[in-house]
N, C-alpha and C positions, 0 to 999 in steps of 0.2 A: 506492499500501499505506498503514495504517497505521503510523505511526511509533511515534507515541505516545500519550498517552490525552488530550492536547488538540489533535491536529492534525484538521483537520477541511477541510484542502483538499481541494476535491475533489467536496462534498457539496453536494448539491441542495438548497436554504431551502425549505420554503413555508412560509406566512402560518396562521394560525388554522383558516381551513376548508380547506385541504389544497388550495389554491391555488398553484402556484410562483411565487414571489416573486426569487430568486433563487441565487446559489452562494455558496461561500465558494473566495476567489483569495487568493492571496497575493502575484501578478504584475497585476494588474489586465486577467487578460482572463477571458472567462464560458466558462467552462466545465468537467463535471460526470461521474465519472468514470461510463464506462457497462462494465457486464459482461457480455461478448459470451455466456455462455453463455444469459442472460436473455432473450436475443435470439432473434424470431421466426427460423427458419435463411432464410426468403424475404429480408431484408436482403444477408445471404452473398448469396443467387444472385442478385438480383439487381442487387447492386455486380457482382460479377464476369462478368455476363451482358452489362452496360453499361459497362465501364471495363476488364475485360480478362476475354474469355475462358475465355483459353488462362492463368491466372493460378495452375492446380494443376498445370500441365503443366511450363511455363517457371521458369526460376531469375530472377534480378532483374532478366535484362532479357528483352528479347524479338524477335530476331531479324527472324523472322517479319512480327511487329506492324511493326517499324520501316519495312521494306521495303516494306509493302502501302501502310501507310499513304505513304510517299516518293512510289508509282507516284501512288496520288489525287489525291496532289497537285500535282504536276507535270502532269497528267493536266487538272486542271480549273485550273491557273496561279495556285494558290489555297492554302493552309492549309484543309482539310476531316476533314484528319484527323491524329491525334496517334500517336503508337507507343507512349507509356509506359507501363509497365506499372504496377501499384496500389505495387507495392513504391516504384517509384519518386516515385511521387503524394506517399505518403507521406513519404520522404527530403525532397523536395521543401517538404513542411510544416514538416518538424523544422528544416530549414533554415531556413526561414521569408523565401526571397530568390527570387524571380519574375520576377527580372532574362532576357531571353532573347540569352546570351552564350556563350560555347563554355566558359570558364572556373566557369563556375555550374553547364551542361551534368554538366562533368566531377566535380565535390563532388556533385551527386547522383547517380551512378553509381557514384560508390566507396561513397558513405553507403547506397545500396541493395543495394548486395552483401556489405557489414558485414552487414545487415539480414537479407539473406537465409543467411547464415553464421549468426548468432546464435538467431536464432527462429525457428520453425514456422510454417508458413503460417496458421496459424490463429491463435498469437500477433499475426503480421504486420493479419490483419484486426482481431485488436484495438487495437494500436495504430493503425490507420490511424483504428477508428470512433471515438477517442480524442482523436486529434490533427487531423486533417481541417479545413481554415476553414471555416465556413458562414455565416459575413458579419458584421458587424455586432460584432466581436471575441467572437465564440462559434466555439469550438473544437471539435468531439467530437462525435457524432448526439446524445447526452442532452440534453446544453443546445440544440443545436438543436430537438428537441422540445420542449421544454418553452418555450421561446421562442417558437412559429413555431406551435405547434398545445393547449401549456398541458397537455403527456400526456407520459406516461412513452416511451418511445419504443416498448416491448412491447406499449402500449393503442394504437398508430395501426392505420388501417384500409390496406389496400393501396395508394388512391386516395394518403391520405398519408407514405407510404413514398417512393413513387415520386415523389410532389413534393419532400418532401425532397434527391432522388441530384439530381433535376431543378437542385436550388440548386448541385449541388457546382462543375462549369463554372463558375461566376461569381457565386458568392451575392449582392454586392450590387448585380449589374448585374439580375438577372430579379428581383429584391424590385423593384426599379424600375419595369421595363419588363415589366407584366404581359402584352401582347399576344409577346414572346417568350420568357416563360417557359411560354403555353400550347400554343404552335408546339414548344418544347423538349420538354414533358410529354407533348401527343401525339405527336412520334419516339421517346420511353423507350418507351411504352407498345407502340406497335407493335414496337419493337426486340424487346423481351421476348416480345410473341408468336410474333414472325418467329423466334425463337430457341427456340420450344416453351419457355420456362419459367413463359409464363404461357399459362391457355383463353379462347378465343374469347368464351364466357361471362362472365370475369374480365374482360375488356378492355371489352368491352358494358358492365357494371358499374363501372367504373373513370372511362369516357365520361358516364355519368349520375350521378357521384358530387361534389357541388361541394366543392370546397376551400379552406376559409375560413383564411386564414395570418392570426395572432394579432399585435400586438406588446408583449409581456409586458415590452419591453428587461428586463429578468430584470439583479437591482444585484446589485454583488459587495461580499462582508461579510467584512470579517478577520477571521483567526482568534481573535484577544482577543475582538469582538464576541458570538461565538456563547453564551458560557456564561449572557449575560444578557438572551438573546433565546430560548434551547433551552425549550423543552417537554418536546419528547423527540427523544432520536437513536437514527439507527440504523445505527450501523456495517455492520451486516450490507447495510445499502441502500444506503448510505451518503447518506443523507435525515434532511434536519432538518428537523422538525418545533418553527416558530415561533408567539409570540405574538403578531407583527407583524398588524397591520391591514391588507389591500394598498391598499385604497381611499385610508386617511388617509396610507400609507407615498410612494405615486405621489405624490403631490398635493406632500411634504413634499419629496421627490426635487426633483419640478419647479419647489420652493419655489428650493433650493439649488443648483441650475443655472442658475438668471437671477440669484441675489444678484452682487451687482459684488465684495464682500470675502467671506472666508472665512465659511463662519456654519457653525452647527450647531445642530440642531434633536432633542430629544427629547422622547417621551410617555408619560407611565403614568396608566393604568388599570386599575382592579381590581388594585392590587398588580402588575402587570406591563407593562411595555417594551412598548408596541403599536406605536413608530415608533422609528426613530433614523436619521437623515439627516447629513451633517455633505462639507463639501467638501472636509475632509483626511482621509476615508476612515471606516468607518463604527464604528474601533475607539477612536476622537476623542473622544465622548463620555464613554467609559468613562476614559480613560488619562490624556489632560492633563489636568493640576490645575494651578490657578492662584487666585490671590486672586480673591475675588468679591464684591467692592464692598457695596454697602449688602444684599443679599437676605438677609446674617444678622440684619437686624433687626427683622423679626416675630417671627422667635422671641423676641427680650433683652426687645422688646416685653411678651408674652406672659406673660414668665417674671415682669419686674417688678413688672408688674400682678398676676400673682399672690401675691406675694410682699408684695404691702403699700405700692406704689407706687400712691398716688389721682390719678382723672382729671383733680384740679387743679392736682396737682404741677408746680410749674414750675422748666426746666433752663437756668442760662446758656447764651449761643450763641455765646458765646465760651470759647476754655482757661483755665482756673481751678484745674486742677490742676497747674501748671507741668510737665507732659510734656516729656520730649526728642522728642518725632517731631513733625510736624508735623498739624497738623488742617486737609487741605482742604475747604472747601467751593466745590461749583457755586454755589451762588446762596446770595449773604450774606444775610441773614436783614435784617430791617426793625426788630425787637423785639428786646428785649435778654434775653427768656426767652422759653422756648416749654412747653407740655405735651407730655407722651409722643405724645400722637397728632396734637397741630402737628407734632411732631419727625420722624416718620411720617410723612404726606401730605406736607411739605417735604424729605422723606429729611435730616434735619439732622442731621451728626456729630456737630458739642460737645453737643448733646444729648443723646446718646446715651452718650458714650465720659462726658460730667458723671454721666447719670444711674445707669453702672454703676459709676465711683467710689463713691458715695457710697453706692449698694449695697452693693457686694464686688465688685471684679472680679475677684477670683478663683473667686467664685463665679458670678460672670456664666461666666467661661472654661471652669469644669468642667464648666457647664450647656451652651455649645458644644458640647463635646466627646460627651456623652451624645445631643442630638440628630442629629447626624453619624456617632455613631459612628467618633469615631477617638477616640486616646489624649490624655491631656490635656498631655503635651509638644508639641503642636503649635499650641496655641495660646496667644498675646501678646496683649498689651492694645490693639494694632490691629488684634483679630482681632475686635471690635466695629464695624471697619468691613469685616469680608471680611477683611482676610488672616491668611497661616496657612503655618507652615511648611511643611508638603509642599503644601499647595495643597490643593484641594476640585474635585472632576470633576463636570460639569454635570450625568453621573447620581445622583452622589452627593447634589448640591445637590436635586434635583426629587428624589430619593424621600427627602428628608429634611423637606422639606415637605410630602411624601406623607404620609409616615408621620404629621410630628406633628402635619397636621390632620387627619387622619382617624380617630388615635385622640384626639383631642380634639372631639370634635366637638357635646357636652353640657357644655365647657368654657366660663361666660361671657367669660372673657378673649381667650380664644382666637378666638372669634367677635366681639368688637370687634375684634381684629388685622384677621381680612377683613373685616370693614366696611368698618374704613378702606384698605383695598385696593382694594375695592370701588369706595372716588369716585375711588381713582389711576386706574381703569380706565374710569370713566364720562368722567373730563377728556382722560385722554391716548387713549383710545378715540373722542373725540369724540362721543360716546352712543351710541353702538353697542356692544352685546354688556351689557348692563342686567346680567345676571347672572355675569358673567368678574370675575375678581381679576386685579390686575398687580403686581406689584412688581419694579422692574428697581436692575442695581446696574452701576456701571462703576469701572475700575480705573486708576490715576494713568496720567494723561494721554488716558484713552479708547482704553486699548492694547487693552481686552476690555468689551464692551457684555453682560448681561446679563439678560433677562426673562425670569420665572415668568408665565404664565396658569396660572391655574386657572378649571373649572368643574363643581362638583359632584363627581365621582368621577375624574376628569381633570385632570391639570394635562401642560399645555405647557413644557418648558425653552428658552430658545434664546440663541444664542452668537454674539454678530457678532468680528470683528479686522479691525482696520482701521481707517484712520479718511480719513474725506472730505480731500483738499486743503486745507489751510488751516482746518478745520473742528473746533474747540474744544469746538462745545456737546455738552451733555450727550449729546444722545442721536444727531444727525446721520442724520435720516430711517429711525430702526432702527426703532423705534414705528412707522412709518407701513406699511414692508414687511412690519411683525409684522398689523397690523393687514389691509391686503391679501389676504393668507396666510388670516385667520382667516375672511376675509369666504367664499373662496374655497371651502373646506372643508364651512364653513355652509352653502352655496348646492347642493355638491355632494353629502357625506355624510356630513356631520355634523350632527348636532340637538342645538341649545344650549338 
């Protein structure tokens, strides 16, 4: 049930072309709420016929089924039947305990008795279709339908419905063993026919239907990320149409999964977030705020050039203003003075601090507040090097880049800044992606490494946290990892 305006837990998330891309979950499980009233009656008919044909006649426990199962198991000398009712199966899934011992069985029975007291049969079936495990951290019919068939459960044909029910007894086992899956699938279809639930014509059609199991790897989105990616939210259908691009999203998720250190990616295109992925959860690029290193320098460069700093003006590469805070340089300059362009190319901190003070530090800080859409008191002199009082999120940083350069397409000095960033990209990307631009930034001791990669209307933002052992270099393989990612998406799905 919807608890408040911002509670999207249990919603299904679709990408911009309405393909399923994930679910909203607070606990890391793939689950999406299923309304039993929207399901064809066939689901209830098939489930009860297969798992518990006397479901509507007995209570929490079916003594006849237990006796029958015990007889068959003794006769064959092995376990060939189970006597658990649907309510017991539901209780087992709620308990999340599959141990085969007496204590667990007692807990299951007591919970099943409570469920039968508290809920009607239809409510128990709805709970079942929302709680039962379907493999790959998937709980519930709707998430399983979206994962394995890319469709809402009410749109599945008979063969697909039966395939989902086939998975129930051991989803991960049957997913890995196609022969075993097909054998049980055939058994269940014959069971439904023998119990007069489906006709001979329908079973014939089922046998001719090819089952195509998808592998959508539904993503798990945190509640706080939804306002940034949602184009349309349907409370009635518990569905979210997002701005995400499924192909690039999949590549980003794969990249994050293979990263040695905690990494986050976000991409903005045409003013919308089309990719978001993070080792720390989908909300992390929006909610985690920190210093952003040298990534603010392109804004300052443009601002200073717009306000009269000439291309050949030079600034000291040492601290000349006797500041009470240290200005660290990753690379010591061989020159005593550099132009702003040289300072941006080399990401020299002293050049930008000295230029900002010469022009007027308060004006520069006020400008940064405008660019990042933050209050002026968030910025201090060290903000020239990326520091701020409350920090800046990866999303805020990338969005600031997008808005800044999109609004200055015809601005000579903004284009100057871009051309310098293109030179950086050519060098760092080893002459790959000539049309891209790149700006990196690191915080003290390389705790965070940022990279902004732009091309045309798209901007990728990367954040990596954590250091290689004894690696105090500026990039620590960060750029080479990004280059591999960009090569991958350019070959597969993205035309640069």
